[in-house]
C-alpha positions in Angstrom: -62.6 58.8 1.5 -62.4 56.1 4.2 -61.6 53.5 1.6 -58.7 55.6 0.3 -57.4 56.0 3.8 -57.7 52.3 4.4 -55.6 51.4 1.4 -53.0 54.0 2.2 -52.7 52.6 5.7 -52.5 49.1 4.3 -49.7 50.2 1.8 -47.7 51.8 4.7 -48.0 48.7 6.8 -47.2 46.5 3.9 -44.0 48.3 3.2 -43.1 48.1 6.9 -43.8 44.4 6.9 -41.9 43.8 3.7 -38.9 45.8 5.1 -39.1 43.8 8.3 -39.1 40.5 6.5 -36.2 41.5 4.3 -34.1 42.6 7.3 -35.0 39.4 9.2 -33.9 37.3 6.2 -30.6 39.2 6.0 -30.0 38.7 9.8 -30.8 35.0 9.5 -28.8 34.5 6.4 -25.6 36.1 7.8 -25.1 33.5 10.6 -26.0 30.7 8.2 -23.2 31.8 5.9 -20.8 32.0 8.8 -21.8 28.5 9.9 -21.2 27.0 6.4 -17.8 28.6 6.3 -17.0 27.3 9.7 -18.1 23.8 8.9 -16.8 23.8 5.4 -13.7 21.8 4.2 -10.6 23.4 2.7 -9.7 21.5 -0.5 -6.0 21.0 -0.6 -3.8 20.4 -3.7 -6.5 20.6 -6.3 -3.8 21.2 -8.9 -2.1 17.9 -7.9 -4.8 15.8 -9.5 -4.3 17.5 -12.9 -0.5 16.9 -13.1 0.6 14.3 -15.7 3.6 13.3 -13.6 3.9 13.2 -9.8 7.0 12.3 -8.0 7.5 10.9 -4.5 9.1 8.4 -2.1 7.8 5.8 0.2 8.7 4.0 3.4 7.4 0.7 4.6 7.7 -2.4 6.6 6.9 -6.0 5.6 6.3 -9.4 7.1 7.4 -12.2 4.9 7.4 -16.0 4.9 8.4 -18.8 2.5 5.7 -21.2 1.3 7.1 -24.6 0.7 6.1 -27.9 -1.0 7.7 -31.0 0.2 9.8 -33.2 -2.1 9.3 -37.0 -2.3 12.6 -37.3 -0.5 11.0 -36.0 2.7 9.2 -39.3 3.0 12.5 -41.3 2.9 14.5 -42.6 5.9 16.9 -39.6 5.6 14.2 -37.4 7.1 12.7 -39.8 9.6 14.0 -37.6 12.5 12.5 -34.4 10.9 9.0 -33.8 12.2 8.2 -30.7 10.0 9.7 -27.8 8.1 8.1 -24.4 8.9 8.8 -20.9 7.7 8.3 -18.3 10.5 7.2 -14.7 9.6 10.1 -12.3 9.6 10.0 -8.5 9.4 11.9 -6.2 7.1 12.1 -2.6 5.9 11.5 -0.9 2.5 12.5 2.4 1.0 12.1 3.7 -2.5 11.1 6.3 -5.1 8.2 6.4 -7.4 6.7 8.3 -10.4 2.9 8.5 -10.8 1.6 8.9 -14.3 -2.0 10.2 -14.7 -3.9 8.2 -17.2 -7.3 9.6 -16.1 -8.8 11.1 -13.1 -9.4 7.7 -11.6 -6.6 5.7 -13.3 -2.9 6.1 -12.5 0.2 4.2 -13.4 2.9 4.0 -10.7 6.5 3.3 -11.8 8.9 2.3 -9.1 12.4 2.6 -10.6 14.2 2.2 -7.2 13.2 0.2 -4.1 15.6 -1.1 -1.6 14.3 -3.9 0.7 16.0 -5.5 3.7 15.0 -9.1 4.2 15.3 -11.9 6.7 13.9 -15.2 5.6 14.1 -18.5 7.5 13.1 -22.1 7.6 12.8 -24.0 10.9 13.7 -27.7 10.7 11.9 -29.2 13.7 13.2 -32.6 14.8 11.4 -35.4 16.7 13.6 -34.9 19.7 12.2 -31.4 20.2 15.2 -29.4 18.8 15.0 -26.9 16.0 17.6 -26.1 13.3 16.9 -22.6 12.0 18.2 -21.7 8.6 18.3 -17.9 8.4 19.0 -15.9 5.2 19.6 -12.2 5.3 19.7 -10.1 2.1 19.4 -6.6 0.6 17.3 -6.6 -2.5 16.6 -4.2 -5.3 12.9 -4.4 -6.3 11.6 -2.2 -9.2 8.0 -2.5 -10.1 5.1 -1.4 -12.3 1.6 -0.9 -10.8 -1.8 0.4 -11.8 -4.2 2.2 -9.5 -7.9 2.6 -9.7 -9.0 5.5 -7.5 -12.4 6.5 -6.2 -13.9 9.9 -6.8 -12.4 12.5 -4.5 -14.4 13.1 -1.4 -13.2 16.4 0.2 -9.5 15.6 0.8 -9.7 11.8 0.6 -9.6 9.1 -2.0 -9.7 5.3 -1.7 -7.9 3.2 -4.3 -7.0 -0.3 -5.4 -3.5 -1.1 -6.7 -2.1 -4.1 -8.5 1.1 -4.9 -10.5 4.2 -6.8 -10.8 7.7 -6.4 -9.4 11.1 -7.9 -9.6 13.5 -8.8 -6.8 17.2 -8.9 -7.3 19.6 -9.7 -4.4 22.5 -7.4 -4.3 26.0 -8.5 -3.6 27.4 -12.0 -4.4 26.6 -13.9 -7.5 24.3 -16.9 -7.4 26.4 -19.9 -6.5 26.0 -23.2 -4.7 27.8 -23.3 -1.3 30.0 -26.2 -0.3 28.5 -25.9 3.2 25.3 -27.7 4.0 22.8 -24.8 4.4 19.7 -23.3 2.8 20.3 -21.1 -0.3 17.7 -19.3 -2.4 18.0 -17.8 -5.8 19.2 -14.3 -6.5 16.2 -13.3 -8.6 12.4 -13.4 -7.9 9.3 -12.2 -9.7 6.2 -11.2 -7.7 2.6 -10.3 -8.4 1.2 -7.7 -6.0 -2.3 -6.4 -5.0 -3.4 -4.0 -2.3 -5.6 -1.1 -1.3 -4.9 2.3 0.1 -6.0 5.8 1.0 -4.9 9.1 -0.5 -5.0 11.9 2.0 -4.5 15.5 0.7 -2.6 17.9 2.9 -1.6 21.5 2.3 2.0 20.8 1.1 1.9 17.1 0.2 -0.2 14.0 -0.3 0.1 11.0 2.1 -1.0 7.5 0.9 -1.0 4.7 3.5 -1.2 1.3 1.7 -1.6 -2.4 2.6 -0.3 -4.8 -0.1 0.2 -8.5 -0.5 2.8 -10.0 -2.8 3.2 -13.6 -3.9 6.3 -14.9 -5.6 5.8 -16.4 -9.1 9.0 -18.3 -9.3 10.6 -21.1 -7.4 13.4 -19.4 -5.3 14.9 -22.7 -4.1 18.5 -22.9 -5.5 19.2 -26.4 -6.7 21.6 -28.1 -4.4 22.3 -31.6 -3.2 22.3 -31.3 0.6 20.1 -32.1 3.6 18.4 -28.7 3.7 17.4 -28.8 0.0 16.6 -32.4 -0.8 13.4 -32.5 1.4 11.9 -29.4 -0.3 10.4 -29.5 -3.8 9.5 -25.8 -4.2 9.8 -22.5 -2.3 7.8 -19.3 -3.0 7.7 -16.0 -1.2 4.7 -14.4 0.6 4.9 -10.7 1.7 2.4 -8.5 3.6 3.6 -4.9 3.5 2.5 -1.6 5.0 3.6 1.5 3.0 3.5 5.2 3.5 3.8 7.1 0.2 4.6 10.8 0.1 4.1 12.7 -3.2 3.5 16.2 -4.5 
């Protein structure tokens, strides 16, 4: 009889303990769930990564300089009074439109059908008497391009990426011609190889991609001309460092 009463009491206490443990787990789990929601990340624009085509525009600024190679004429008496020829860094502005084509989750092709770039390019002829003759060239250029991007796996609302490609550069306005005035002239067309890295940041209504890119000219942009500013130079190529801000859907 006592044994039966003992097991009955144990059964009642067991049920109470089980109920207490269950209620305690619920109470502890509820704050934990709220904490995860509070600390969680809202994933923006998940559908954007699945689109075959994405459209956008970009703004940017660049610093550019001309890399030069001296001609044999620079060692002749005609340039005895010229100490050196330097290209200072000049800033400019870029604006354009783009189309991103999804090849894979991590591979994207970027087509830039329209890009307008404002340039200032210069060479400083420094003389032995301490004076400097600056040859400044200002131009507006149309620069279409084709690029390929390799993107990292998406981490919350962020992706890192590498980008590389090729672009053309065509000066708008006047045709290519040799001036009768002694001054520096560069070609109307240039071809550039570009490489850079960037960050894709997903927001609720758009995607922002800051990007740093380096571009090197593949062609000699020195326009053949027989004058003081050209004869001492054998080759001119362009160097650009750019900061872009891409906005896309």
